[in-house]
C-alpha positions in Angstrom: 24.1 6.1 57.6 27.0 4.6 55.6 27.7 0.9 56.3 31.4 -0.1 56.5 32.7 -1.5 53.2 33.5 -4.9 54.9 30.1 -5.2 56.6 28.3 -4.3 53.3 30.4 -6.8 51.3 29.6 -9.6 53.7 25.9 -8.6 53.6 26.0 -8.6 49.8 27.6 -12.1 49.6 25.1 -13.4 52.1 22.2 -12.2 49.9 23.3 -13.9 46.7 20.9 -16.8 47.2 18.1 -14.5 48.1 18.8 -12.5 44.9 18.5 -15.6 42.8 15.3 -16.7 44.5 13.6 -13.3 44.4 14.9 -12.0 41.1 11.8 -12.8 39.1 9.2 -11.8 41.8 7.1 -8.7 41.9 7.5 -7.4 45.4 4.6 -5.0 46.0 5.4 -2.3 48.4 9.1 -2.9 48.3 9.9 0.4 46.5 8.8 3.9 47.4 8.1 6.5 44.8 11.5 8.1 43.8 10.0 11.6 43.6 7.7 13.3 46.2 6.7 10.0 47.9 3.5 10.1 49.8 2.0 12.8 47.5 0.0 12.5 44.3 2.3 12.0 41.3 1.6 12.2 37.6 3.2 10.5 34.7 4.3 11.8 31.3 4.9 8.3 30.1 4.5 4.7 31.3 5.7 1.2 30.6 5.2 -0.3 27.1 4.1 3.0 25.6 4.9 3.0 21.9 7.6 5.5 21.1 9.4 6.1 17.8 11.6 3.0 17.2 11.2 1.5 20.7 9.0 0.5 23.6 9.2 2.9 26.6 10.7 0.8 29.3 9.8 2.8 32.4 7.8 5.6 34.0 8.3 9.3 33.2 7.5 11.3 36.3 6.3 14.8 35.7 8.3 17.6 37.5 6.0 20.5 36.7 8.3 21.7 33.9 11.1 22.4 36.3 14.5 20.9 37.2 16.1 20.3 40.6 13.5 18.2 42.4 15.1 15.8 44.9 15.4 12.2 43.5 15.3 9.6 46.2 16.5 6.0 46.3 13.4 3.7 45.9 14.9 1.1 48.3 18.1 0.2 50.2 20.9 -0.9 47.9 24.1 0.2 46.4 25.2 2.1 43.2 25.6 -0.6 40.6 26.3 1.7 37.6 26.6 5.5 37.1 27.0 7.5 33.9 27.4 11.0 32.7 26.4 11.4 29.1 25.1 14.0 26.8 22.7 11.5 25.1 20.4 8.7 25.9 19.4 8.7 29.6 21.8 11.6 30.1 23.1 11.6 33.7 21.9 8.3 35.1 22.2 6.2 38.2 21.5 2.5 38.5 20.9 1.1 42.0 21.0 -2.6 42.8 18.8 -3.9 45.7 18.9 -6.9 48.0 15.8 -8.4 46.3 17.8 -8.7 43.1 16.1 -5.8 41.3 17.8 -2.8 39.7 16.3 0.7 39.6 17.3 3.3 37.1 17.0 7.1 37.5 17.6 9.0 34.2 17.8 12.6 32.7 19.2 13.9 36.1 20.6 17.4 36.3 23.2 16.4 38.9 24.1 13.8 41.5 24.3 14.3 45.3 27.6 15.6 46.6 29.1 12.1 47.3 28.3 10.8 43.8 29.2 14.0 42.1 32.6 14.1 43.7 33.1 10.4 43.0 32.3 10.8 39.3 34.3 14.1 38.9 37.4 12.4 40.3 37.0 9.4 37.9 36.5 11.7 35.0 39.7 13.7 35.7 41.6 10.4 36.1 40.3 9.2 32.7 40.4 12.7 31.1 37.0 11.9 29.8 34.1 14.4 29.4 31.6 11.5 29.4 32.1 8.4 31.5 30.3 5.3 32.7 31.5 3.5 35.9 30.6 0.2 37.6 31.4 0.6 41.3 32.1 -2.4 43.4 29.1 -3.8 45.4 29.1 -2.0 48.7 31.4 0.8 47.6 28.6 3.3 47.4 25.6 2.1 49.5 22.3 4.0 49.8 19.3 3.9 52.0 15.7 4.0 51.0 14.5 7.6 50.8 18.1 9.0 50.6 18.6 11.8 48.1 20.8 10.6 45.3 20.3 13.3 42.7 18.3 16.3 41.4 15.8 15.9 38.5 16.8 17.4 35.2 16.5 17.4 31.4 19.8 15.8 30.3 20.3 13.4 27.4 17.6 12.6 25.0 14.9 14.1 27.2 12.2 16.2 25.5 11.6 18.2 28.7 12.3 18.1 32.4 11.2 14.8 34.0 12.5 11.8 35.8 12.8 8.5 33.8 12.5 5.6 36.3 12.9 1.9 35.6 12.8 -1.3 37.6 14.8 -4.2 36.1 15.2 -7.8 37.1 18.5 -9.5 37.9 19.0 -10.2 34.2 18.7 -6.5 33.4 15.3 -6.8 31.8 12.9 -3.9 32.2 9.7 -4.7 34.2 6.5 -2.7 34.5 7.1 -0.5 37.6 3.3 -0.1 38.1 3.1 -3.8 39.0 5.0 -3.0 42.2 2.1 -1.0 43.5 2.8 2.8 43.5 -0.2 4.2 45.3 1.0 7.7 44.6 -0.2 7.3 41.0 -4.0 7.3 40.5 -5.6 5.6 37.6 -9.3 4.7 37.4 -9.5 5.5 33.7 -9.9 2.7 31.1 -7.9 2.6 27.8 -9.5 4.1 24.7 -9.4 2.5 21.2 -8.7 4.7 18.3 -8.6 2.4 15.3 -8.8 -1.4 14.6 -7.1 -2.8 11.5 -8.0 -6.1 9.9 -5.1 -7.4 7.8 -4.6 -10.3 5.4 -2.0 -12.8 6.5 -1.3 -14.8 3.3 -1.9 -14.6 -0.4 -5.3 -16.2 -0.3 -6.6 -13.8 2.5 -9.1 -11.1 1.8 -10.7 -8.4 3.9 -14.1 -7.4 2.4 -13.0 -9.1 -0.8 -9.7 -7.4 -1.2 -6.1 -8.1 -0.4 -5.8 -4.9 1.6 -5.5 -3.6 5.1 -8.8 -2.2 6.5 -8.8 0.4 9.2 -12.0 1.0 11.1 -12.8 3.5 13.8 -14.8 2.0 16.7 -17.9 3.8 17.9 -19.0 4.2 21.5 -21.5 1.7 22.8 -22.3 2.6 26.4 -19.0 2.5 28.3 -17.5 0.2 25.7 -17.1 0.3 21.9 -18.0 -1.6 18.8 -17.2 -1.7 15.1 -20.2 -0.3 13.1 -20.4 -3.0 10.5 -19.7 -6.7 10.1 -16.4 -7.4 8.2 -16.2 -10.1 5.6 -13.0 -12.2 5.6 -11.5 -14.9 3.4 -8.6 -17.1 4.6 -6.5 -16.0 7.5 -6.6 -12.5 8.9 -5.1 -10.7 11.9 -6.2 -7.9 14.2 -4.2 -4.8 15.0 -5.1 -2.0 17.4 -4.2 1.6 17.8 -5.2 2.9 21.3 -4.0 4.8 24.4 -4.5 5.1 28.1 -4.7 8.0 30.5 -4.2 8.5 34.2 -6.7 10.4 36.3 -6.2 14.1 36.1 -3.7 14.0 33.2 -4.3 14.9 29.5 -1.3 13.2 28.0 -1.8 9.8 26.4 0.1 6.7 27.7 0.4 3.1 26.8 -1.0 0.0 28.6 0.2 -3.6 28.9 -2.6 -6.0 28.2 -4.7 -6.9 25.1 -7.1 -9.9 25.0 -8.9 -11.1 21.9 -11.7 -13.6 22.5 -14.5 -15.4 20.8 -17.5 -17.1 22.4 -15.3 -20.1 23.4 -12.6 -18.0 25.2 -9.3 -16.3 24.6 -7.9 -16.4 21.0 -4.9 -14.2 21.6 -3.5 -12.6 24.8 -0.7 -10.0 24.7 0.8 -8.9 28.0 3.9 -6.6 27.8 5.2 -6.6 31.4 8.9 -7.3 30.8 11.3 -6.2 28.0 14.7 -7.7 27.2 16.9 -4.9 25.8 18.6 -7.4 23.5 15.3 -7.7 21.7 13.7 -4.3 22.3 14.0 -3.2 18.6 11.8 -6.2 17.8 9.1 -3.6 18.7 9.3 -2.5 15.0 8.2 -5.9 13.9 5.5 -6.2 16.6 3.9 -2.9 15.5 2.6 -1.4 12.3 4.3 1.9 11.6 5.1 2.4 15.3 1.4 2.8 16.1 -0.7 -0.4 15.8 0.0 -3.4 18.1 -0.2 -6.6 16.1 -2.4 -9.2 17.9 -1.3 -12.3 16.0 1.7 -14.7 15.7 4.6 -13.7 13.4 7.1 -16.4 12.6 10.2 -14.2 13.0 9.2 -12.1 16.0 11.4 -12.8 19.0 9.0 -11.4 21.6 7.2 -14.0 23.7 4.6 -11.7 25.1 1.7 -13.6 23.8 -0.4 -16.7 24.5 -1.3 -19.3 23.4 2.2 -20.2 22.1 1.1 -21.4 18.7 1.9 -20.6 15.1 -1.7 -20.0 14.4 -2.3 -17.8 17.5 -4.4 -14.8 16.6 -4.9 -16.1 13.0 -8.6 -15.7 12.4 -10.3 -17.9 9.8 -14.0 -18.6 9.1 -15.9 -20.9 6.7 -17.9 -19.1 4.1 -21.2 -17.9 5.5 -20.2 -18.3 9.1 -20.6 -15.3 11.4 -18.7 -15.0 14.6 -18.7 -12.3 17.3 -15.4 -11.2 18.9 -14.4 -9.1 21.8 -11.1 -7.2 22.2 -10.4 -6.3 25.8 -7.9 -3.4 26.6 -6.6 -3.6 30.1 -4.2 -1.2 31.9 -1.8 -2.0 34.8 -4.5 -1.0 37.3 -7.1 -3.4 35.9 -9.2 -0.8 34.2 -10.8 -2.4 31.1 -12.5 -1.4 27.9 -14.1 -3.8 25.3 -14.5 -3.5 21.6 -17.1 -5.8 20.0 -17.1 -6.8 16.4 -18.3 -9.5 14.0 -16.5 -11.3 11.3 -18.2 -13.2 8.5 -16.5 -15.8 6.3 -16.9 -15.6 2.5 -15.5 -17.4 -0.6 -12.8 -15.8 -2.8 -14.4 -13.4 -5.2 -13.0 -12.3 -8.5 -15.2 -9.3 -9.1 -14.6 -6.7 -6.4 -15.3 -2.9 -6.5 -11.8 -1.6 -5.9 -12.2 2.2 -6.2 -10.4 4.5 -8.6 -8.1 2.8 -11.0 -4.5 4.2 -11.3 -3.5 5.7 -14.7 -0.6 3.2 -14.8 0.3 0.1 -12.8 1.2 0.7 -9.1 3.3 -1.7 -7.0 3.0 -2.5 -3.3 5.4 -4.6 -1.4 3.4 -6.2 1.4 5.7 -8.6 3.3 6.3 -11.5 0.9 3.4 -10.5 -1.4 3.9 -8.3 -4.5 0.6 -6.5 -5.3 0.1 -4.9 -8.7 -3.0 -2.7 -9.4 -3.5 -1.6 -13.0 -6.2 -0.1 -15.2 -8.5 -2.5 -17.2 -7.2 -3.0 -20.7 -9.0 -4.2 -23.9 -5.7 -6.1 -24.7 -6.6 -8.6 -22.0 -5.9 -9.3 -18.4 -3.4 -12.1 -18.6 -0.1 -11.3 -16.9 3.3 -13.0 -17.4 5.7 -13.2 -14.5 9.2 -14.0 -15.6 11.3 -15.8 -13.0 14.7 -17.0 -14.1 14.2 -19.0 -17.3 10.5 -19.6 -16.5 7.3 -17.6 -17.4 4.2 -17.9 -15.4 0.8 -16.8 -16.7 -1.7 -15.4 -14.2 -5.2 -13.9 -14.3 -6.0 -11.0 -11.9 -6.7 -12.1 -8.4 -9.8 -9.8 -8.6 -11.0 -6.9 -10.8 -13.9 -4.5 -11.5 -14.9 -2.5 -14.4 -12.0 -0.1 -14.0 -9.0 -1.9 -12.4 -7.4 -5.3 -12.1 -5.2 -6.6 -9.2 -2.5 -9.2 -9.4 -0.9 -10.9 -6.4 2.5 -12.8 -6.5 4.1 -14.7 -3.6 7.8 -13.7 -3.8 8.7 -16.8 -1.7 7.8 -18.8 -4.8 10.4 -16.8 -6.8 11.4 -13.2 -7.4 10.2 -12.0 -10.9 12.7 -10.0 -13.0 9.9 -8.4 -15.0 6.1 -8.7 -15.3 4.2 -8.2 -18.6 0.6 -7.1 -17.9 -0.3 -6.5 -21.6 -0.3 -2.7 -21.4 3.1 -2.3 -19.9 6.2 -4.2 -18.7 6.9 -3.8 -15.0 10.3 -4.2 -13.5 9.8 -4.9 -9.7 13.4 -4.0 -8.9 13.7 -6.7 -6.2 17.4 -7.8 -6.0 17.3 -10.6 -3.5 15.6 -12.3 -0.6 17.4 -11.8 2.7 15.9 -14.4 5.1 15.7 -13.6 8.8 18.1 -15.4 11.1 20.7 -16.1 8.4 24.0 -14.6 7.4 23.8 -13.4 3.8 26.2 -11.7 1.5 24.7 -9.6 -1.3 26.7 -8.2 -4.1 26.0 -6.4 -7.4 28.2 -4.2 -9.7 28.7 -1.4 -7.2 27.2 -2.4 -3.8 28.0 -5.2 -1.4 26.0 -5.7 1.8 26.8 -8.1 4.7 23.7 -9.2 6.6 24.3 -11.0 9.9 21.9 -13.5 11.5 20.4 -10.6 13.6 20.4 -7.8 10.9 16.8 -8.1 9.6 13.7 -8.3 11.7 11.8 -10.3 9.1 12.4 -11.8 5.7 13.6 -8.8 3.6 13.0 -8.5 -0.1 15.9 -6.3 -1.0 15.6 -3.4 -3.4 18.7 -1.4 -4.2 19.1 1.5 -6.6 21.4 4.4 -7.2 20.9 8.0 -8.3 22.4 11.5 -7.8 25.5 13.1 -9.2 29.2 12.1 -9.3 29.9 14.5 -6.4 26.7 13.7 -4.4 25.6 10.1 -5.2 22.6 8.5 -3.5 21.9 4.9 -2.6 18.3 3.8 -2.0 17.7 0.6 -0.1 14.0 -0.3 0.2 12.1 2.5 2.0 12.2 4.3 5.3 9.0 2.6 6.3 10.8 -0.7 6.5 13.1 -1.5 9.4 16.2 -3.4 10.4 17.0 -5.1 13.8 20.7 -4.3 13.7 23.0 -2.4 11.3 23.9 -3.8 7.9 27.5 -3.4 6.7 27.6 -1.7 3.2 30.5 -1.4 0.8 29.6 1.1 -1.9 32.0 1.3 -4.9 32.0 4.8 -6.4 34.7 4.8 -9.2 33.4 8.2 -10.6 33.2 10.0 -7.3 34.5 13.6 -7.7 34.3 14.8 -4.2 36.9 15.2 -1.5 37.0 11.7 0.1 38.7 13.0 3.3 35.6 15.0 4.1 33.0 12.9 2.5 30.9 10.4 4.4 27.6 8.5 4.3 24.6 10.3 5.7 21.0 8.9 6.1 18.9 11.4 4.2 15.4 9.9 4.1 12.6 12.3 4.9 14.8 15.3 4.6 16.9 14.4 7.6 20.7 14.4 7.5 22.1 11.9 10.0 25.8 11.1 10.0 26.6 7.4 9.3 30.3 7.9 8.6 32.4 5.3 6.9 36.0 4.8 5.7 37.4 5.0 2.2 39.5 2.2 0.7 40.3 3.4 -2.8 36.9 4.1 -4.5 34.9 2.1 -2.0 33.2 3.6 1.1 32.7 1.1 3.9 30.0 2.0 6.5 27.0 0.6 8.4 23.4 1.6 8.6 20.6 0.6 10.9 18.1 2.4 8.8 16.6 1.7 5.4 15.8 4.3 2.8 18.0 7.0 1.2 21.7 7.2 1.9 23.8 10.0 0.4 27.4 10.8 0.2 27.8 14.4 1.4 30.9 16.6 2.0 31.4 18.5 5.2 34.3 21.0 4.9 32.9 23.4 7.5 34.4 23.6 11.0 32.2 23.7 14.1 31.5 27.2 15.5 32.6 28.3 19.0 31.0 31.3 20.7 32.1 32.6 24.1 29.6 33.0 26.9 32.0 33.4 29.8 35.7 32.8 30.4 37.2 33.8 33.7 39.1 32.4 36.6 36.0 30.7 38.0 34.3 29.3 34.9 34.5 28.7 31.2 31.3 28.4 29.2 30.8 28.3 25.4 28.2 27.6 22.7 29.4 25.0 20.2 27.5 24.1 17.0 28.0 22.1 13.8 25.7 22.5 10.8 25.9 19.0 9.3 27.8 16.1 10.8 27.3 17.0 14.5 29.8 17.4 17.3 32.0 14.4 17.9 34.4 15.6 20.7 35.6 18.6 22.6 38.7 19.2 24.8 39.7 22.1 27.0 43.1 22.9 28.5 44.2 25.7 30.8 48.0 26.1 31.0 48.3 22.7 29.4 46.1 21.0 32.0 43.0 19.1 30.9 39.7 20.5 32.1 36.4 18.6 32.4 33.7 20.1 30.2 30.1 19.2 30.4 27.8 19.3 27.4 24.1 19.9 26.9 23.5 19.4 23.2 19.9 20.7 23.2 21.2 24.1 24.2 24.6 23.5 22.4 26.3 24.7 25.6 29.5 23.3 27.2 30.8 24.5 30.6 33.8 23.7 32.9 33.7 21.7 36.1 36.8 22.0 38.3 38.3 19.2 40.3 39.5 21.6 43.0 38.9 25.3 43.9 42.1 26.4 42.2 41.4 29.4 40.0 41.9 29.2 36.2 44.9 31.2 35.1 47.0 31.2 31.9 46.5 30.1 28.3 43.2 28.5 27.4 42.7 26.1 24.5 39.4 24.7 23.4 39.3 22.1 20.5 35.9 21.1 19.0 35.8 18.4 16.3 32.8 17.3 14.3 32.1 13.7 13.1 33.6 14.5 9.7 37.0 15.4 11.2 36.8 19.2 11.0 38.3 20.9 14.0 37.8 24.4 15.4 40.0 26.0 18.0 39.5 28.9 20.4 42.5 30.3 22.2 42.6 32.9 24.9 44.3 33.9 28.2 42.9 34.2 31.7 45.0 36.8 33.6 
């Protein structure tokens, strides 16, 4: 079954032209199902499904809650990349194929004997408990249908399954369902859950207000409609929260195509059939709170999933009094379609709008570049003064009712230091504008932040504040419902810090979580990076990891290792001074030995476990 290395190398070189020609094509029928081919298969997840902080870039095949199902090569090819890891895709194989595509098989329990022996040897040579290797083309060939691994639950998997991807020659994920897997049955159309109509600029209104309106569609035959007409002023956009299901499965999946049309034709078409991993985190700009897909052009969004390619694509605007019907079509990879009908009606700007219960004091909302202030009505008057630099700008409410008044300010015009609304003075707390696509250095008395050209997803109106104690200070940067594209570098000066710097690091603590960010001290300044906005705390970790023995004998060593704050960073085991490979499953907190040979363990055993804060625990013993 195994081709000679020379023959395979020649074949590989001869296929280079074919690879380039076919790299972008969808070859239906080229790949077989990697698990139980020829039998009915079910998916726990599909391509373009919205997941926390990312698009799902493949198919999750169900394995009935069990591990150990044979995983087969979807086509002839060779091992392009192979990795053993405790996180991410876990144990994963990448195959490259003569048509230029790459297939990925993730969360594997184990590889076949050839690949397992290959990786174990490489890991012992590198003395690395986790390792990624790029074999030479033709070094490890495979045939279609050949067993390459057993299914598992390794890495960031939430349960046993196979994660399967198809990528093009540029390593961009493609929708595997486009390649025609007949083992998966889907005759079920997508289902809408909620439609949002959102204002797109300061003069936009939805039912008279500068506010997002979320509406639940109602069934209308086999399709859906919005129960009432919606009045709009200026430019508005449509967002949709929805899901798809496969036949015979209860779990909810994503789907690739959204088409918004009026009576003249398509207004906006979104088709998510390929994802460039360099831009995958742009998903956070493309969606609202990870759940609504935005069906309109955004100037700083790097995705090119939509047509027409226009800066006004999906921006809906109607003259006052004009009614227009729209249809939103939801279409899955198998062509099943559902429609939602709705009507928009244009209206003039209105200044008297019923806006619900008034707050007891002024409330602030930061909506993209618009600062929105809602305050109770006051007999002192409604004129507000916005102080920007040396200038003061007087403004009446954008709209009001008998109980409340609402002011709108475009922060691209200038960032106000304070706002006097007669009844109180508001300090917006906006420190600076960080434009998308530019390198910006921000500095105040105690905080410096370096933003690269690819740090922010969209123009960011930076808000920085500090709180906490001298031993446990906190830094708040915007909110945890705002997102970055890549990490920002932060230098936090803490001259009064009373903690032990050797064991004190930055942790992301928004929402009650405690995620280690790390950092290095230079005098009183901690230098660290964060990809997340929200609350960051300096915490001390003086506690060593814990080590509990499960089994230590001449055949095997197995331990439970845990750390209560920073998390496990590394672990090393030695028997008689010789390094021993240890595998780690963090979900069970278990590590276990894997031998290179059948030689029995004998002599002194040393296990070192170090957490991310630098605390090290040791276990010593003897195998007789």
